[in-house]
Each structure stands twice: as structure tokens, then as C-alpha cells.
N, C-alpha and C positions, 0 to 999 in steps of 0.2 A: 728796221720799221717799215721799209718800203717793201722789202722781200715778205713780210708777214701781211702787207695790205694784199699783194700780189697773190698769196697764198689762199687768203681769205676770199678773194675774187674768184679764183680758180675752183675753190671748194664750192661757191655758191654756184658757179656754171655747170659743176657735175651734178649738183641737186636738181638744177632747172632741166638738165638733160632727162634726168630720171623723172621728173614731173612731165616733159614732154611725151615720153613714151607711155606712162601709166596713166596720164590724165582722164578722169572720168569722162570729160565732156570736151567737145570740140573747142570752145571758149577757154577752157583751162589750158590747153595745147597752145592755142594762139597766145595768150597770156604769157605763157612760159618761154615761147619763142621771141617775143617782144623783150622780155626781161633778159633773156639769154643776150640779145642784141646790145642792150643797155649795159650789162656787164662787159661785154666785148669792147664798147666804147669807153667805159673806166679803165680797163685792162691796156687799151692802146695809149690812153692819155698817161697812165702811170709808167708805162714803159717808155714812152717819150719822155717824160721826165727823168727817168733813172738813166737813160741813155743820152740825154742832154741834146735831143733833136726836136726842136719845136715843131718840125713839119708833121710829126705824129698827130699833133693836135688837129690839124687841118683834114688828116684823114679821118680822125675820130668823128669830127663835126660831119663830115661828109658821110660816113657810115650812120650817124645817128639820124640824119634826115632820110637816107635810104631806109633805114629800119622804120621810121614813123610812116612813111608812104606806104611801104609795102604791109605794114599792119593793117591800115586804113583800107587798101585795095583787098586784102585777103577777107577782113570782116564785111566788105559790101558785097565780095563775090558771094560769101556764105549766106548773106541775108537776101538778096536778089536773084541768085544763081546766074547772074551776068554782070559784065562791067560797064553794060549800057545804063544810062539813067532811064528809069521808067518813066513814060508820059503821062500815064494814067494809072492809078492805084487800084489794083482789084479788090473787090469785095468791100464791105464795109459802108459807111457813111461817105458822102462826098464833101463833107467839110463845110457845109451850109450852103452848097450850090444846089439850087433845085430845077 
């Protein structure tokens, strides 16, 4: 049963790699990479369960946190073209300030 689950996760990872390579937009590619990271966390957890090594779960949780932070950083970079927080937004209304 666990072998079937691992095969299903690996098949999903292969499909996500294909989506990463041929994704029509940048956001599709970022979503595919994020989903690939999530599948990696699942595979690490399942592998740790099968091997009887609970420390794999710690590694999986750490990888999930790194995956989350890196996805937010990538999306912020592509939105602002910088990792710095903009002090003043350019263009548009000033949000009620006159």
C-alpha cells in the first residue's frame, strides 16, 4: 500500500515537472514548483514512515517551511522586481491621501 502511494506521488511529481517546463505563464510555473515541493514533503514523510525513521518528518517540516518562504519571495520578486519593500507605490491613486 505504501509502495502504491509512493508511486502515485512520484507520478504526480513527474507531471508537475512537465507543467514547470511547458507552463504557459510564469505563475503556472511557480505554482508547479510549489506543488513539487509539497509532493517532496509528502514523499519524505512517507519514506520516513516506511523506514521507521521519525527524524525524516523533521526534515520534511523544515523543507515545507523553506518551500513556503521561497515561493513568497519569488512571487514578490516578480511583482516588484526587487526584494526591497517599496516605500511609495508608483502611479494610481494615493489611497485617500491628498
